[in-house]
C-alpha positions as CSV (number, residue, x, y, z in Angstrom):
1,X,31.8,227.1,307.8
2,X,31.4,230.5,305.8
3,X,35.7,229.6,304.7
4,X,34.5,227.0,302.9
5,X,31.9,228.5,301.3
6,X,34.3,231.2,299.8
7,X,36.9,229.6,299.1
8,X,35.1,226.7,297.2
9,X,33.8,230.3,295.2
10,X,37.7,231.4,294.5
11,X,38.2,228.5,292.6
12,X,36.4,230.0,290.1
13,X,38.6,232.9,289.0
14,X,36.9,236.6,288.2
15,X,35.2,236.6,284.8
16,X,37.3,240.0,284.3
17,X,40.5,238.2,284.4
18,X,40.7,235.6,281.7
19,X,44.4,235.2,282.4
20,X,43.7,234.3,285.3
21,X,41.4,231.5,284.7
22,X,43.7,230.0,282.2
23,X,46.6,229.6,284.6
24,X,44.2,228.3,286.9
25,X,43.2,225.3,284.6
26,X,46.8,224.7,283.6
27,X,47.9,224.4,286.8
28,X,45.2,222.0,287.5
29,X,45.9,220.0,284.3
30,X,49.7,219.9,284.6
31,X,49.1,218.3,287.9
32,X,46.5,215.7,286.5
33,X,48.8,214.6,283.6
34,X,51.8,214.5,286.2
35,X,50.2,212.0,288.3
36,X,48.6,210.1,285.8
37,X,52.0,209.8,283.8
38,X,53.5,208.9,286.7
39,X,50.8,205.9,287.8
40,X,51.5,204.6,284.1
41,X,54.9,204.6,284.1
42,X,54.7,202.5,287.4
43,X,52.6,200.3,286.8
44,X,54.3,199.5,283.6
45,X,57.4,199.0,285.0
46,X,56.2,196.6,288.3
47,X,54.3,194.8,284.9
48,X,57.5,194.8,283.0
49,X,59.2,193.2,285.6
50,X,57.0,191.0,287.0
51,X,56.4,190.0,283.3
52,X,60.1,189.0,282.7
53,X,60.5,187.2,286.0
54,X,57.5,185.5,285.1
55,X,58.5,184.0,282.1
56,X,62.3,183.3,283.2
57,X,61.0,181.6,286.2
58,X,58.9,179.4,284.1
59,X,62.0,177.9,281.7
60,X,64.6,178.7,285.0
61,X,64.3,177.3,288.5
62,X,64.5,179.0,291.5
63,X,67.9,176.6,293.1
64,X,70.2,175.0,290.8
65,X,72.8,173.0,292.8
66,X,76.0,172.4,291.0
67,X,78.5,169.3,291.4
68,X,81.5,168.1,290.0
69,X,78.9,164.7,289.5
70,X,75.3,164.2,290.2
71,X,76.5,160.5,291.7
72,X,78.0,162.8,294.3
73,X,75.4,164.3,295.1
74,X,72.6,161.2,295.4
75,X,75.3,159.3,297.2
76,X,74.9,162.6,300.2
77,X,71.2,161.4,299.9
78,X,71.2,165.0,299.0
79,X,67.8,164.6,296.9
80,X,66.1,162.9,299.6
81,X,66.9,165.6,301.9
82,X,66.0,167.9,299.4
83,X,62.3,166.7,298.7
84,X,61.8,166.5,302.6
85,X,61.9,170.7,302.9
86,X,58.9,171.9,303.7
87,X,59.7,175.5,301.3
88,X,60.7,172.8,298.6
89,X,58.2,172.0,295.7
90,X,60.0,169.9,293.6
91,X,63.7,168.8,292.2
92,X,65.2,167.5,289.0
93,X,68.5,166.8,287.9
94,X,69.8,168.3,284.9
95,X,72.8,168.6,282.9
96,X,74.6,172.0,280.8
97,X,76.4,172.8,278.3
98,X,77.6,175.0,276.0
99,X,77.5,174.7,272.2
100,X,77.3,175.3,268.1
101,X,74.6,174.7,266.4
102,X,75.2,173.8,262.5
103,X,72.0,174.3,260.5
104,X,72.6,174.3,256.9
105,X,75.9,176.4,256.2
106,X,74.8,178.6,259.3
107,X,77.0,178.5,262.8
108,X,74.7,179.2,266.0
109,X,76.3,179.1,269.8
110,X,73.3,177.9,272.0
111,X,72.8,176.5,275.4
112,X,72.2,173.0,275.6
113,X,70.3,171.8,279.0
114,X,69.9,167.8,279.5
115,X,66.7,166.9,281.5
116,X,65.0,164.0,282.6
117,X,61.5,164.7,281.0
118,X,60.0,162.6,283.6
119,X,60.8,164.7,286.1
120,X,61.1,168.3,284.6
121,X,57.5,169.1,285.6
122,X,58.3,169.2,288.5
123,X,60.6,172.5,288.3
124,X,59.8,174.1,285.3
125,X,56.7,174.8,282.8
126,X,58.2,173.7,279.6
127,X,56.5,170.8,279.2
128,X,52.9,173.1,279.3
129,X,54.7,175.6,277.1
130,X,55.5,173.4,273.9
131,X,53.4,174.2,270.7
132,X,54.8,172.2,267.9
133,X,55.5,168.4,268.2
134,X,55.8,166.4,271.2
135,X,57.6,166.7,274.5
136,X,56.8,163.3,275.4
137,X,59.5,162.0,273.0
138,X,62.2,163.0,274.6
139,X,61.7,160.1,276.5
140,X,61.5,157.3,274.3
141,X,63.9,158.3,271.7
142,X,67.6,158.9,271.5
143,X,69.5,161.8,271.0
144,X,65.9,163.9,270.6
145,X,65.8,167.6,271.3
146,X,63.1,170.5,271.7
147,X,63.9,174.1,270.6
148,X,62.6,177.3,271.0
149,X,60.1,179.1,269.0
150,X,62.5,182.1,268.2
151,X,65.2,179.8,267.2
152,X,63.1,178.1,264.9
153,X,61.8,181.0,263.6
154,X,64.7,182.3,262.7
155,X,66.7,179.5,261.4
156,X,64.0,177.9,259.5
157,X,63.4,174.4,261.8
158,X,61.2,172.5,262.0
159,X,59.2,169.1,264.4
160,X,61.5,166.3,262.0
161,X,64.5,168.2,261.3
162,X,67.6,166.9,262.1
163,X,70.5,169.7,263.6
164,X,74.3,169.0,264.3
165,X,75.4,169.9,267.5
166,X,79.2,170.4,267.9
167,X,80.5,170.0,271.4
168,X,83.5,173.1,272.2
169,X,85.3,169.8,273.5
170,X,88.3,169.3,271.4
171,X,89.8,165.9,272.1
172,X,93.0,164.9,270.7
173,X,92.7,162.3,267.8
174,X,95.1,160.7,264.9
175,X,94.6,163.6,262.9
176,X,95.1,166.0,265.7
177,X,92.3,167.7,267.6
178,X,88.6,167.7,266.4
179,X,85.5,168.7,267.8
180,X,83.3,166.3,268.5
181,X,79.6,166.5,266.2
182,X,76.1,164.4,266.7
183,X,72.8,164.7,264.6
184,X,69.9,165.9,266.5
185,X,65.9,165.0,265.5
186,X,63.8,167.8,266.7
187,X,61.3,166.4,268.1
188,X,59.3,169.6,269.6
189,X,59.2,173.3,269.7
190,X,58.6,175.5,272.9
191,X,57.7,178.8,273.6
192,X,58.3,180.4,276.6
193,X,57.9,184.0,275.7
194,X,60.7,184.7,276.9
195,X,63.2,186.2,273.8
196,X,66.8,185.3,275.7
197,X,65.1,181.1,276.2
198,X,63.1,181.0,273.1
199,X,65.9,181.5,271.0
200,X,69.2,180.2,272.6
201,X,67.9,177.2,275.0
202,X,68.1,173.5,272.7
203,X,66.6,171.1,275.3
204,X,67.7,167.0,275.2
205,X,67.6,164.3,277.1
206,X,70.0,164.4,280.3
207,X,71.7,160.7,279.4
208,X,72.1,162.4,275.6
209,X,74.0,165.5,277.5
210,X,76.3,163.9,280.0
211,X,77.3,161.2,277.1
212,X,78.2,163.5,274.0
213,X,79.8,166.4,276.4
214,X,81.4,164.1,278.6
215,X,84.0,166.7,280.4
216,X,82.7,169.9,279.4
217,X,78.9,169.1,280.9
218,X,78.0,170.7,283.8
219,X,75.6,168.7,286.4
220,X,73.4,169.8,289.1
221,X,70.0,169.6,290.6
222,X,67.2,171.8,290.2
223,X,65.2,173.3,292.9
224,X,61.1,175.1,292.9
225,X,60.2,176.5,295.9
226,X,57.2,177.0,297.5
227,X,57.3,180.7,298.0
228,X,60.0,182.0,295.0
229,X,61.1,185.0,297.5
230,X,62.4,182.2,299.7
231,X,65.3,181.4,297.2
232,X,68.3,183.7,298.9
233,X,67.8,182.5,302.5
234,X,67.3,178.5,301.2
235,X,70.3,179.3,299.1
236,X,72.1,179.8,302.3
237,X,71.3,177.2,304.4
238,X,71.7,174.3,301.6
239,X,75.4,176.1,301.1
240,X,76.2,175.6,305.2
241,X,74.6,172.1,305.4
242,X,76.7,171.0,302.6
243,X,79.7,172.7,304.3
244,X,80.9,174.7,301.4
245,X,81.6,172.2,299.0
246,X,78.9,172.6,296.4
247,X,78.0,176.0,294.6
248,X,74.7,177.3,294.8
249,X,73.1,179.8,292.3
250,X,69.3,180.9,292.9
251,X,67.1,183.0,290.7
252,X,67.7,186.3,292.0
253,X,71.3,185.7,290.6
254,X,70.5,185.2,287.3
255,X,70.3,188.6,285.3
256,X,71.1,190.7,288.3
257,X,72.0,193.5,286.7
258,X,68.9,193.4,284.2
259,X,66.6,193.5,287.8
260,X,68.6,196.0,289.3
261,X,69.0,198.6,286.1
262,X,64.9,198.5,286.2
263,X,64.8,199.3,289.8
264,X,67.6,202.3,289.1
265,X,65.3,203.1,285.9
266,X,62.0,203.1,288.2
267,X,63.3,205.5,290.9
268,X,64.8,207.8,288.0
269,X,61.3,207.7,286.3
270,X,59.2,208.5,289.7
271,X,61.8,211.3,290.1
272,X,61.3,213.0,287.1
273,X,57.6,212.7,287.0
274,X,57.5,214.2,290.6
275,X,59.6,216.8,289.1
276,X,56.7,217.3,286.2
277,X,54.1,217.2,289.4
278,X,56.4,220.4,290.9
279,X,56.4,222.2,287.7
280,X,52.6,222.1,288.0
281,X,52.7,223.2,291.8
282,X,54.7,226.1,291.2
283,X,52.2,227.3,288.7
284,X,49.3,227.0,291.4
285,X,51.5,229.2,293.4
286,X,52.0,231.7,290.7
287,X,48.1,231.5,290.3
288,X,47.4,231.7,294.3
289,X,49.1,234.9,294.6
290,X,47.5,236.3,291.4
291,X,44.4,235.0,293.3
292,X,45.4,237.2,296.8
293,X,46.1,240.5,294.5
294,X,42.6,240.3,292.9
295,X,41.0,239.3,295.9
296,X,42.9,241.5,298.1
297,X,39.8,244.0,298.5
298,X,37.3,241.4,299.5
299,X,40.0,240.1,302.2
300,X,39.8,243.3,303.1
301,X,36.2,244.0,303.7
302,X,36.2,240.3,304.9
303,X,38.7,241.4,308.0
304,X,36.4,244.8,308.5
305,X,33.5,242.4,309.2
306,X,35.2,240.6,311.5
307,X,37.0,238.3,310.0
308,X,40.1,236.9,311.9
309,X,43.3,236.0,310.0
310,X,43.0,232.6,310.5
311,X,40.0,232.5,308.6
312,X,42.0,234.5,305.2
313,X,44.2,231.6,305.6
314,X,42.1,228.7,306.1
315,X,39.8,230.5,302.9
316,X,43.2,230.5,300.3
317,X,43.9,226.8,302.1
318,X,40.6,225.8,300.7
319,X,41.2,227.4,296.8
320,X,44.5,225.7,296.8
321,X,43.1,222.1,298.4
322,X,40.0,222.1,295.7
323,X,42.1,222.6,292.6
324,X,44.7,220.2,294.4
325,X,42.2,217.3,294.6
326,X,40.5,218.2,290.8
327,X,44.2,217.6,289.8
328,X,44.8,214.7,291.9
329,X,41.9,213.1,291.5
330,X,41.3,213.7,287.5
331,X,45.4,212.2,287.3
332,X,44.6,209.5,289.3
333,X,41.4,208.4,287.3
334,X,43.1,208.7,283.8
335,X,46.0,206.7,285.2
336,X,44.2,204.0,286.5
337,X,42.5,204.1,283.1
338,X,45.8,204.3,281.3
339,X,47.6,201.5,283.4
340,X,44.5,198.9,283.0
341,X,44.6,199.7,278.8
342,X,48.2,200.4,278.3
343,X,48.4,196.8,276.2
344,X,45.4,198.3,273.9
345,X,46.4,201.2,273.7
346,X,50.1,200.7,272.9
347,X,48.7,198.2,269.6
348,X,46.6,201.0,268.1
349,X,49.7,203.1,268.3
350,X,51.7,200.2,266.3
351,X,49.0,199.8,264.1
352,X,48.4,203.7,263.7
353,X,52.2,204.2,263.0
354,X,53.5,201.7,261.9
355,X,56.7,200.8,264.4
356,X,57.0,197.7,267.2
357,X,57.6,199.2,270.1
358,X,58.9,196.7,271.8
359,X,61.6,194.8,269.5
360,X,62.1,191.2,271.6
361,X,65.8,190.7,270.8
362,X,65.9,193.9,272.9
363,X,63.2,194.0,275.9
364,X,63.2,190.1,275.8
365,X,59.3,190.2,275.3
366,X,56.9,191.7,273.0
367,X,53.9,193.2,274.7
368,X,53.5,196.1,276.9
369,X,52.7,194.5,280.2
370,X,51.0,196.7,283.4
371,X,50.6,195.5,287.1
372,X,48.6,198.4,288.8
373,X,49.5,198.7,292.3
374,X,47.6,200.3,295.2
375,X,50.1,200.8,297.0
376,X,51.8,203.0,294.1
377,X,48.2,205.0,293.6
378,X,48.1,205.6,297.3
379,X,51.8,207.4,297.2
380,X,51.7,209.1,294.1
381,X,48.3,210.4,294.7
382,X,49.6,211.5,298.8
383,X,53.0,213.0,297.3
384,X,51.0,215.1,295.0
385,X,48.5,216.3,296.9
386,X,51.1,217.4,299.5
387,X,53.1,219.0,297.1
388,X,49.9,221.0,296.2
389,X,49.3,221.8,300.2
390,X,53.1,223.3,300.3
391,X,52.2,225.3,297.2
392,X,49.6,226.9,299.4
393,X,51.5,228.1,302.5
394,X,53.4,231.4,300.7
395,X,49.8,232.8,299.2
396,X,48.2,231.4,302.3
397,X,50.8,233.9,304.0
398,X,50.9,236.8,301.6
399,X,47.0,237.0,302.6
400,X,47.4,237.1,305.8
401,X,49.8,240.2,305.9
402,X,46.9,242.1,304.1
403,X,45.6,245.3,305.9
404,X,42.1,246.4,305.3
405,X,43.2,249.9,305.5
406,X,46.1,249.6,303.8
407,X,44.1,247.6,300.8
408,X,40.7,250.2,301.0
409,X,43.0,253.5,301.2
410,X,42.6,254.5,297.6
411,X,38.7,252.8,297.1
């Protein structure tokens, strides 16, 4: 079809009009940069959410069931009923307490989790994450603990050191209310990659925690599911089956506000970056209008040769689509390359500029993750393409309204 050939030739603006050529290139580059940036940002935010969630769940369990005492749960054959569920992969008893850690002249608030080392592997990856010492020593040594790598680094603690743990419970004695304190021996150091747990979580034997903290410890059962996304539904089922007597918490409720904030940020960033593509599309409108004005004599000649108004519209539509495909295609290629190599790019910038992009104390992780999803690439590409197509409507309408006699009157 001659319309396609003429439209593709129009992509190259007249050599006499350098400004029009500049506007054309600028519009295409704007669309490409907008698409590439949006793909990279969405990939990083997807990866950020997935990385934090996975590292969190390597320490946490999918579901936690609390009761006044684990014995009460066991008397109801709760553990056995959990193991027989098809959706459950593993279970383990645990105890939780808040405490104050005394290291030298420093006092640190920590969360102490009492675990059964033999069954902890059913619900978490802590054993595989032990980077120093021996996790198995928890089973054999009383009042032994495993600390996080950031806790050990910041407080200069290593395997073999003794640390005093002070309970928040204040029992009465002959001399008044005094806190209970006990020395625990560090037998291992774990690294989950999640700063909050590497800094504040202490692991100890279940019996030691329940005996030492007594009334201030919270006992329960941790559950790992075959599919983590079934956690809300399974939690609801367990709550109803228990007669609403147990307190049940699943992983979606942990840091719920943080996950909600990430979703809001992702939507707002998407909106802002689509506005950038919209600005480039408006530049495309101005370029096409200028092209229509420049080519009005050509249009008039085509009309006198028998070209219909629809053919004129199709010519300028091909022009707009050609520029849009070029911009969107370039943006997709750049976005995919950037998203798959974002870690290398950021590390290079950190070395060159000499600053840390993701401080662990703020962002929980210390690397830039990326999770490139095909659905995001397709959505961004199609939306940007349709925006460029929409930008062509008014210029095409202007071209269709050109009357041959009026355009050629003074030529």
